[in-house]
ROSEMI-620392 format. One record per residue: z, x, y of N, C-alpha, C in turn; residue in one letter. Coordinates in steps of 0.2 Angstrom, whole numbers, plus 5000, padded with zeros to 4 digits. Each point is the difference from the previous one (the first is absolute). Example, Ala and Ser with C-alpha at 12.3 -4.5 7.8 and 13.67 -1.06 7.14 Angstrom:
residues 2
503950664972500049965006500050045006a499649985005500150045006500349965005s
//
This chain:
residues 355
530852834982499450035002500050084999m500650035001500150075000499950024992r500349964996499950024993499349994997l499749945003499349994997499550055003r500250045005499550055002499950064995m500550004995500050064996499749984993y499849934999499749984994499350044999y499650015005499450034999500150084998p500650035002500150064998500250014993v500449954997500250004993499449984996l499549965002499449984997499650064999a499950045006499650064999500350054996t500750014999500350054996499849984993a500049934998499849984993499350024999v499649995005499350014999499850074999l500450055003500050074999500150024993i500649974997500250024993499449974996v499849945001499549974995499350045001l499850035005499550045001500050064996l500650035000500250064996499949994993h500249944998500049984993499349994997l499649975005499349994998499650075000v500150045005499750075000500250044993l500649994998500350044995499649974993a500049935000499749974994499250024999q499750005006499350015000499850085000t500550045000499950075000499650025007e500249975005499650025007500650025005t500550034998500550025004499850055006t499450034998499750055005499849965007y500049935000499949975006500650005005y500650024997500650005004499950065005m499650054999500050055005499749975006t499449965000499849985006500449945003q500349964995500549955003500650035004i500250064997500650035004499750035007t499550035000499750035006499949945005m499749944997499949945005500649985003s500650004996500649985002500250045006a499950065000500250045006499649995006y499449994999499549985005500249935003y500349964996500249935002500650005005a500450065000500550005004499850015008l499450035000499750005007499849935002v499749974995499749935002500649955002v500550014996500649955002500350025007i500050065002500350025007499549975005g499350014998499549985005500049935001l500149964994500049935001500649985005c500650034999500549985005499850025007l499650055001499850025007499549965003l499549984996499449965002500149934999m500349984995500049934998500649965004g500550045001500649975003500150025007y499950075002500150025007499450005004a499449984996499450005004499750065003g500250064997499850065002499550044995q499450015003499450034996500150074999a499950034994500150085000499450024995s499750055002499550034995500250085000i500650014999500250075000500650014994g500149954996500550014995499950044995h499450024999499950054995500350075002a500050015007500350065003500750004998g500449955000500750004998500150014993f499649974996500050024993499950074998f499550035004499850074999500650055003a500349985005500650045003500650004995i500149944997500550004994499850044994g499450004998499850034994500050085001g499750025006499950075002500750035001y500449975003500750035001500350014994t500049954995500350014994499750064996a499350005000499650054996500250075003a500050015006500150075003500750024999v500549965001500750024999500250024993l499649964995500250014993499650064997t499550025003499650064998500050065003t500350005006500050065005500550054997y499850064998500550044997500450045005n500749994999500550035004500350064998l499750034994500350064997500050065005n499450015003500050065005500550005005p500349945002500650005005500649974997v500150004993500649974997500650035002k500050065003500650045002500249995007d499649965004500249985007500649955000t500450005005500649965001499849924999p499449995003499849935000499849974993l499650044996499849984993500750004996v500450055001500650004996500449945001a500049985006500449945002499749944997r499349995000499749954997500150004992l500150054997500150014993500749974999q500550025004500749984999500149935001s499549965004500049935001499749964994l499650044996499749974994499349975002g499750035006499449975002499450044998l500150054996499450044997500150004992t499450024997500050004993499650064997m500150024995499650054996499649974995h499350025000499649974995499450054999w499649994995499450044998499449955001q499550035003499449975001499550004994d499449985000499650004994499850074998i500150045004499850074999500650054997y500649965000500650044998500450035005g499750005007500450035005500649965002a500550045002500749975002499949985007d500249945001500049975007500749975002i500150025006500649975003499849965006l500149934999499849955005500549955002s499949965004500449945002500049954994f500549974999500049954994499649945003t499749964995499749945002500449955004p500649994999500549965004500050025007w500150075001500050025007499349995003a499550024996499349995003499949925002a500349964996499949935001500349985006f500750025001500349995006499750025006g499750075000499650035005499449965002a499749974995499349975001500249935003a500549974999500249935003500250025007l500450055001500250025007499450015004l499650054998499450025004499549945001l499949954995499649955001500349955005t500749995000500349965005500050025007g500150075001499950025007499350005002v499550014996499350005003499949925001i500249964996499949935001500349975006a500650035002500349985006499650025006l499850065000499650035005499449965001v499649994995499449975000500149935002i500549964997500149935001500249995007g500550045003500250005007499450005005a499550044998499550015004499449955000s499949974994499449955000500249934998v500749994999500149934997500049955006i499950025006499949955006499349985000q499650044997499349985000499849944996l499549965001499849944996499350014997k499949964995499449994997499650064998g499450015002499650054998500250075003h500449995006500350065003500550044995y500449964998500550034995499750024994l499549974997499650024994499750065001a499750015006499650075002500550055001m500649995002500550055001500350034994a500149954995500250024993499550034996t499449985002499450044996500050075003l500150015006500050075003500550044996g500649974999500650034997499850024993f499749964996499750014994499550064999g499650005005499550055000500350075001l500550005005500450065001500350034994i500349964996500450024994499550024995v499449974999499550024996499750075001y499950015007499750075002500550054999r500749995001500550054999500050014993i500049954995500150024993499450044998a499449985003499450044998499950075002l500450015005499950075003500650055000g500549974998500750045000500050044993t500150075000500150044994500549984996p500649995003500649984996500049944996v499549955003499949944996499450004996l499750064998499550014996499349995002g500049985006499349985003499749954995r499350014999499649954996500349994993a500350054997500350004993500649965000d500450005005500649965000500650054997g500549964998500650044997500049974992v500050054996500149994993500650034997s500149994993500650024997500649985002n500049945003500749965002500449994994v500650025000500549984994500149935000p500349984994500249934999500649995004p500149935002500649985004500549984995f500550044999500649974995500549965004h500049944998500449955004500750004998l500249984993500650014998500049994992f500550034997499950004992499450034998s499649974996499450024997499449975004d500149965005499549975003499750045005l499350015000499650045005499449975002q499750015006499449985002499550064998v499649984994499650054997499449974997n499450035001499449974998499850014993g500450044996499850024994500049944995r499650004995499949944995500749984997a500450054999500749994996500449965005a499950005006500449965005499749945003f499449984997499649955002500449935001r500449984995500349945000500650005005v500450055000500650005005499750005007q499550035001499750005007499749945002n499749964995499849935001500649965003y500550004997500649965002500350035006y500150075001500250025006499649985006i499450005000499549985005500249925002a500049964995500149935001500749995003w500550044998500749995003499950015007v499750055002499950025007499749955004v499449974997499649955003500449945001v500449974995500449945000500650015005l500250065000500650015005499750005007a499450025001499750005007499849925002a499849964994499949935001500649975002m500650014997500649975001500250015007v500050075003500150015006499649975005l499349994999499649975005500149935000a500149974994500249925000500649995004l500550044999500649985004499950015007n499650055002499850015007499749945003l499549974997499649955002500349935000v500550004996500449935000500750015004h500050055004500650015004499949985007s500450015005499949995007499550055002r500050064998499550045001499349984999v499949974994499449974998499749945004g500549965002499849955005499850035007r500350055002499850035006499350035000a499950034994499350034999499549955000l500149944997499549955000499949975007r500550005004499949985006499650045005s500150074998499650055004499349994998i499949994993499350004998499649945003h500449945000499749945003499950005008e500550035003499950005008500550055002n499850065001500550065002500349985007e499649975005500349995006500549955000e499949944996500549954999500650034997a499950044995500650024997500450055004a499750045004500350045005500449965005h499749945002500349965005500649964998s500150004993500549974997500650054998l499950065002500550054999499950044994g499450004997499950044994499850075002v500350054998499850075002499450024996n499449985003499450014996499950084999t500150045004499950075000500450034994y500649985000500550034995499849984993r499849934999499849984993499450034998y499550005004499350034998500150074998k500450045004500150074998500450014994l500549964999500450004993499549994994a499649955001499649984994499450064999v499850025006499550064999500450064997f500650015001500450064997500149984992l500249944999500149984993499350004996l499549985003499350004996499850084999s500250045004499850075000500550034994a500649985000500450034995499849984993i499849934999499749984994499450044998f499650025004499450044999500250074998a500550035003500250064998500350014993a500449944999500350004993499550004995i499549965001499450004995499750075000g499950035005499750065000500450064996g500650005001500450054997500049994992v500149934998500049994993499450014996l499449985004499450014997499850074999l500250045005499950085000500350034994t500749984999500350034994499749974994h499849945000499749974994499350044998y499650015005499450034999500150084999n500550025003500150085000499650035005g499749965005499650035005499849955006s499850025005499749965006499550035003i499549965003499450035003499949975007g499650025004499949975007499649934999p499749994994499749935000500549945001a500750024998500549955001500149985007e499850045005500149995007499449975003a499450004996499449985003500049935003h499649985005500049945003499849944996v499650024995499849954995500649974996i500550044999500649984997500349955004k500150015006500349955005499649945000s499350005000499649945000500149964993v500150044995500149974994500749965000r500550035002500749965001499949945004y499650005006500049945004499649954996v499450024997499649954996500449974995a500550034996500449974995500549955003i500350025006500449955003499649945002v499450015002499649945002499849964995a499950034994499849964994500749964998v500550034999500649974998500349955005g499950015006500349955005500450045005g499849995006500450045005500749995000m500349944999500749995000500249974993a499750044995500249984993500150064996n500750024999500250064997499850004993l500149954996499850004993499250014999w499749965005499250014999499850075002g500350035005499850075001500250054995a500649994996500250044995499549994994m499949944998499649994994499350035001v499749995006499350025002500050085000m500650035003500150075000499950034993g500449974995500050034993499349994997i499749945001499449984997499450045002f499950005007499450045003500150074999l500650035001500050074999499950024993n500349964995499950014993499250004998f499649955003499350004999499750075003l500250025005499750065004500250064996s500650014997500250054997499750014993l499849944997499750004994499250015000r499850015007499350025001499549944999g500349945001499649944999499549995006v500150035006499649995005499550065000f500150054996499650065000499950045007g499450025002499950035006500049965006s500149934999500049955005500749985002f500550044998500749985001500149995007d499950055005500149995007499649945003e499449994998499649955002500349934998t500250004994500349934998500649985004i500550055002500649985004499849995007f499550035003499849995006499649935001g499649984994499749945000500549944999g500650014996500549954999500349995007i500250055004500349995006499549965005l499450015000499549965005500049934997i499949994994500049934997500649965001l500650034999500649975002500149985007m499850045004500149985008499549955002m499450004996499549945002500249944997l500250004994500049934996500749984998f500550055000500749984998500550045003a500050005007500550055003500749994998p500249944997500749994998500250034993q499450024997500150034993499949954994g499850024995499849964994500649974997l500650045000500649984996500549985005l499949975006500549995005500449944998r500750004999500449954998500049945003v500050005007499949935004499449964998p499550034998499449974998500149964993r500350044996500149974993500549945001l500550015004500549955001499649935003r499650025005499649945002499649964995a499750044996499649974994500549964996l500650034998500449964996500349945003t500150005007500249945003499549955000g499450025001499449955000499949974993l500150034995500049974993500649954999r500650025003500649964999499849935004a499750015006499949945004499549954997r499550034996499549964997500349974994r500550034997500349964994500449945002k500450015006500449955003499549945003h499450025002499649955003499849944995a
//
């Protein structure tokens, strides 16, 4: 069973390579730009699927965690430390290798934090905020929890929109590439299009492997019991508060990772990434893919975000995702691609054959 769990991962890896070959043969590799961006957005959806589909906790504020990760990376890698480079603190940071020298698009010399240092700081800050928020609201249920997380998302959006160091309405631009190791870097330029396509997919598949191992472990069984009946799970000795808080934290970290990588890929981030409609979009995608279907959520996350980024929905983009969420809640609350439903259909066909 454990080995069989990884077959879809291997199949997805093969499809990723085949898709690259098709795009290369048809000279449409420019589609990779939107696919790469969609992959980073899909990280938020995977984490939200764990939170909503398995732990049964609704959140309409995960765009806030995405923005916290992205803005932290953007500010730390663009803030010029040259005016204070002679201070003991900055000198110490330089000796530890946490800073770098580079030139912006105007040729100015910049001394800033390295992307790796900013990445660690982004995850740390997101984790602390998620723990504070989660510890405060995770005991709430249903629409009360949704409204609390919505309030958090609105706060993050207004902070991003009104804080000078965050660029206000313009956001933060001129974010440098994220050099991973060797010649690999998260960079949105056309010359790096193919390698970034694969970098994004490696990150997404790694997140899927982590999520799959989680849901097929004792923790996953505890989460499903909480989702089915929290009071019964608690009476059987399941620490419901700890599990819900842990999944809330993990989903926030997934969102922050997506925010950091997409910010370096785009070279910028704006307050629109923290807007409540982004959170509604993530919830809608999870609903379409299936509340407890990680593969369905990931596939729909890639597909719907790709269509949106390509401008298929035009000026009705926000309307489409809001309408999707309403229709799914009314007619298919378990999702279009929910695995148990497909298994039920397969079983029905098998019984008919034996009849």
